[in-house]
C-alpha positions in Angstrom: -84.1 -5.1 129.8 -85.1 -5.6 126.6 -84.9 -2.1 125.1 -80.9 -2.2 126.4 -80.7 -5.3 124.3 -81.9 -3.8 121.4 -79.4 -1.3 121.4 -76.6 -3.2 122.3 -77.4 -5.8 119.2 -74.6 -4.9 116.2 -76.3 -3.7 112.9 -74.4 -6.6 111.4 -76.2 -9.1 113.4 -79.8 -8.0 112.1 -82.0 -10.9 111.2 -84.1 -11.0 108.6 -87.9 -11.5 109.3 -89.8 -14.0 107.8 -92.5 -13.1 105.2 -95.4 -11.1 107.1 -98.4 -13.0 107.6 -100.8 -12.1 105.0 -104.3 -12.4 106.8 -107.7 -13.1 104.7 -109.4 -10.1 103.0 -112.0 -8.9 105.6 -114.6 -8.5 102.6 -115.4 -9.3 99.4 -117.3 -7.7 96.4 -121.0 -9.4 97.1 -122.3 -12.1 94.4 -125.7 -12.0 92.9 -126.5 -14.3 95.5 -125.5 -11.8 98.1 -127.3 -8.8 96.7 -130.5 -7.4 98.2 -134.0 -8.0 96.8 -134.2 -5.6 93.8 -130.5 -6.1 93.2 -129.7 -3.6 95.9 -126.2 -3.6 97.6 -126.0 -4.4 101.5 -126.3 -1.6 103.9 -123.2 -2.7 105.6 -120.3 -1.3 104.1 -117.5 -3.3 102.2 -114.4 -3.4 104.4 -111.2 -3.7 102.4 -107.5 -3.5 103.2 -103.9 -4.4 101.8 -103.1 -7.8 102.8 -99.5 -7.0 103.1 -97.0 -4.0 103.3 -96.5 -2.4 100.0 -93.1 -0.4 99.0 -93.7 3.3 98.7 -90.5 4.7 97.7 -86.6 4.1 98.9 -84.4 5.7 101.5 -81.1 7.4 100.8 -79.3 4.3 100.9 -82.3 2.6 99.0 -83.6 0.7 101.8 -87.8 0.2 100.9 -90.2 2.2 102.7 -93.2 0.7 103.3 -96.9 1.5 103.9 -100.0 -0.3 104.7 -103.5 0.9 104.3 -107.1 -0.4 106.0 -110.3 0.7 105.0 -111.6 2.6 102.1 -113.9 5.1 103.6 -114.5 7.1 106.5 -112.1 9.6 108.3 -108.3 9.2 106.9 -105.5 8.8 109.5 -102.0 8.3 108.9 -99.8 7.1 111.4 -96.2 7.1 111.0 -93.3 5.9 113.3 -89.6 5.6 113.0 -88.8 9.1 111.7 -85.9 9.1 114.5 -83.7 6.3 113.6 -83.0 5.3 117.5 -86.8 5.0 117.9 -86.6 1.1 117.2 -89.3 0.7 119.3 -91.9 2.8 117.9 -91.5 0.8 114.4 -92.0 -2.5 116.1 -95.4 -0.8 117.7 -96.2 -0.1 114.2 -95.9 -3.2 112.9 -98.4 -4.8 116.0 -100.8 -2.2 115.2 -100.8 -3.3 111.5 -101.7 -6.9 113.3 -104.6 -5.5 115.3 -106.2 -3.8 112.5 -106.1 -7.2 110.3 -108.2 -8.4 112.8 -110.4 -5.4 113.8 -112.5 -5.1 110.9 -115.3 -3.2 113.1 -113.0 -0.2 113.0 -112.5 -0.2 109.2 -116.4 0.8 108.6 -116.0 4.2 109.8 -112.0 4.7 109.2 -109.6 4.9 106.4 -106.0 4.4 108.2 -102.8 4.3 106.6 -99.5 3.0 108.2 -96.1 4.2 107.4 -94.0 2.0 108.9 -90.4 3.5 109.4 -90.0 7.1 108.1 -86.1 6.7 108.5 -84.8 3.1 107.8 -81.1 3.9 107.2 -81.0 5.8 110.5 -82.7 3.0 112.1 -80.4 0.2 110.9 -77.2 2.5 111.9 -79.0 3.6 115.3 -78.5 7.0 114.5 -81.5 10.1 114.8 -80.3 11.2 111.6 -80.3 9.8 108.0 -76.9 8.8 106.1 -76.8 12.4 105.3 -76.7 13.6 108.9 -80.2 15.0 108.4 -83.2 14.8 110.9 -85.8 14.1 109.0 -88.3 15.5 111.4 -86.7 18.9 110.8 -86.5 18.8 107.1 -90.1 19.1 106.1 -90.9 22.4 104.2 -93.3 24.1 106.4 -93.5 27.6 106.9 -91.3 27.7 109.9 -88.6 25.7 108.4 -85.3 26.6 109.6 -82.1 26.2 108.1 -79.7 25.1 110.7 -75.9 25.8 111.0 -75.1 22.4 112.1 -76.8 21.4 108.8 -79.2 18.9 110.7 -82.2 20.5 108.9 -80.9 19.6 105.7 -79.4 22.1 103.0 -83.0 23.0 102.0 -86.3 21.9 102.7 -87.5 18.6 101.6 -83.9 17.9 100.7 -84.0 14.2 101.6 -85.4 11.1 99.9 -87.1 10.1 103.1 -88.6 13.2 103.3 -90.1 13.5 99.8 -91.3 9.7 100.2 -93.6 11.0 103.3 -94.7 14.3 101.3 -95.6 12.1 98.5 -97.7 9.7 100.7 -99.2 12.8 102.6 -100.2 14.5 99.4 -102.0 11.4 97.9 -103.6 10.2 100.9 -104.8 13.6 102.2 -105.3 12.5 105.7 -107.5 14.5 108.1 -105.6 13.2 111.1 -101.6 12.7 111.6 -100.5 10.6 114.3 -96.4 10.2 114.9 -96.0 7.4 117.0 -92.7 7.5 119.4 -91.7 5.5 122.4 -89.8 7.4 125.5 -88.7 6.2 129.0 -90.4 9.5 130.3 -94.2 9.8 131.2 -96.3 9.4 128.3 -97.7 12.4 126.7 -99.9 12.9 124.0 -99.1 16.6 122.0 -102.0 18.0 119.9 -102.8 21.1 117.5 -105.8 23.1 118.2 -107.8 20.3 115.6 -107.1 17.3 118.1 -107.8 19.2 121.4 -111.0 17.8 122.1 -109.6 14.2 121.4 -106.6 14.6 123.1 -108.3 15.7 126.7 -110.8 12.8 126.3 -107.4 10.2 125.8 -106.3 12.1 129.3 -109.4 11.5 131.1 -109.7 7.6 129.5 -105.9 6.6 129.9 -104.4 9.0 132.2 -101.9 10.1 129.4 -100.4 13.8 130.2 -101.8 16.0 127.5 -99.9 19.0 125.8 -100.5 21.5 123.0 -98.0 21.4 120.5 -95.3 24.3 120.4 -94.6 24.1 116.5 -92.3 27.1 116.9 -90.0 24.2 118.7 -90.8 21.9 115.7 -89.9 24.0 113.0 -89.8 21.7 109.7 -91.4 18.8 111.5 -94.0 16.3 110.1 -96.0 18.1 113.1 -95.6 21.4 111.9 -96.0 20.7 108.0 -99.5 18.8 108.8 -100.8 21.5 111.2 -99.7 24.5 109.1 -99.7 23.3 105.3 -102.0 20.1 105.7 -104.5 21.7 108.1 -104.8 18.3 109.5 -105.8 17.4 113.3 -102.1 16.1 114.8 -101.4 14.2 117.5 -97.8 13.3 118.5 -97.9 10.3 120.9 -94.8 9.5 123.2 -95.5 6.8 125.1 -93.6 4.9 127.8 -91.7 1.8 126.9 -91.7 0.5 130.6 -89.0 -2.5 130.8 -91.2 -4.4 128.2 -92.1 -2.8 125.0 -94.5 -5.8 124.2 -96.3 -5.2 127.6 -96.1 -1.7 127.3 -97.9 -2.0 123.8 -100.8 -4.0 125.1 -101.0 -1.2 127.8 -101.2 1.6 124.7 -103.0 0.1 122.3 -106.3 1.1 123.5 -105.2 4.4 123.5 -103.7 4.2 120.0 -107.2 2.9 118.8 -109.1 5.7 120.5 -106.8 8.3 118.8 -107.6 6.8 115.4 -111.1 6.2 115.8 -112.1 9.4 117.4 -113.4 7.4 120.6 -113.0 4.4 122.3 -113.9 1.4 119.8 -114.4 -1.0 122.4 -116.5 1.1 124.5 -118.6 1.9 121.4 -118.9 -1.8 120.8 -120.0 -2.6 124.3 -122.8 0.0 124.2 -124.0 -1.3 120.8 -124.1 -5.0 122.3 -126.1 -3.7 125.3 -128.5 -1.9 123.0 -129.2 -4.6 120.5 -129.2 -7.5 123.1 -129.7 -6.6 126.2 -133.5 -6.4 127.5 -134.7 -3.2 128.8 -135.3 -4.5 132.3 -131.7 -5.9 132.5 -129.2 -4.1 135.1 -125.3 -4.6 134.7 -123.1 -4.9 132.1 -123.6 -7.2 128.5 -121.3 -10.3 128.4 -118.9 -9.5 125.6 -117.8 -12.2 123.2 -114.3 -12.7 123.6 -111.4 -11.0 121.1 -109.7 -13.5 118.7 -106.6 -14.8 120.5 -103.5 -12.6 119.5 -100.8 -14.4 117.6 -97.5 -14.7 119.7 -95.4 -11.7 119.5 -92.2 -12.0 118.0 -88.8 -11.3 119.3 -87.0 -9.2 117.2 -83.5 -7.5 117.2 -82.9 -4.2 115.6 -84.7 -2.9 112.4 -85.5 -5.6 110.2 -86.1 -4.8 106.2 -89.5 -6.4 105.2 -88.9 -9.1 102.0 -90.4 -7.5 98.7 -94.1 -7.9 98.6 -95.3 -11.1 96.4 -96.5 -10.2 92.7 
């Protein structure tokens, strides 16, 4: 069981990862020869993405916190993982999501996506739910329902922790209209939603048989979900996805669901309909033959949380 192997690996044996693969930029600014007659820009939008993860701040112990941005127009969605330091798998899933988005430029025509890799790197390194100060980051946000807890796990006050401040700065700068909190669980996969995301999550339930349940922000006082819902007025989806016995196989299963949550509708179905409309004769019956997706690179085997190397200058 790979999940159990992850937990048993001591922090002292964490192996550094190699430099992340830097994909080609999805598109470039058109040259004069690429412009339409009359000097007009092409109708197809220019797709851009960050070629690698960027350091956006540091944890209490000074560990870098990374984000990666895809697209420059459309609905803004923030996907964040690793706020709970015991959830190593969700951080790996976020890495895999980045690799997928670097290839799926079709999604970047109408979406602007920001991935925040790991919200609590100190906790992930130490295998603890809290940060090094003993604070649960997902109870430390300055929401209207923030509550000081006697065990001090919500912190001495709202936004007292370095990690919370980095996430808040990201929220204020990026201003997402949808916030997806990606977590793993050994229980049944469940999508929690606020009022603004209800219709989308109902669709997720229909397409992927995931359990859907409204967010009870009263039970999540001071959480990212509480803050994004009440203060940012954003659509919130908290995805708790089952890890199965193999996190890699589980991710392949969950990827279409996550992409649909980001895109607002299943991008593969939309693409299939588009191809059928543009290529199939009006009297043709049956499903169109789709071109195969680019072959996925081999999935890296990892143990524990891995700090990324500094970005290239």
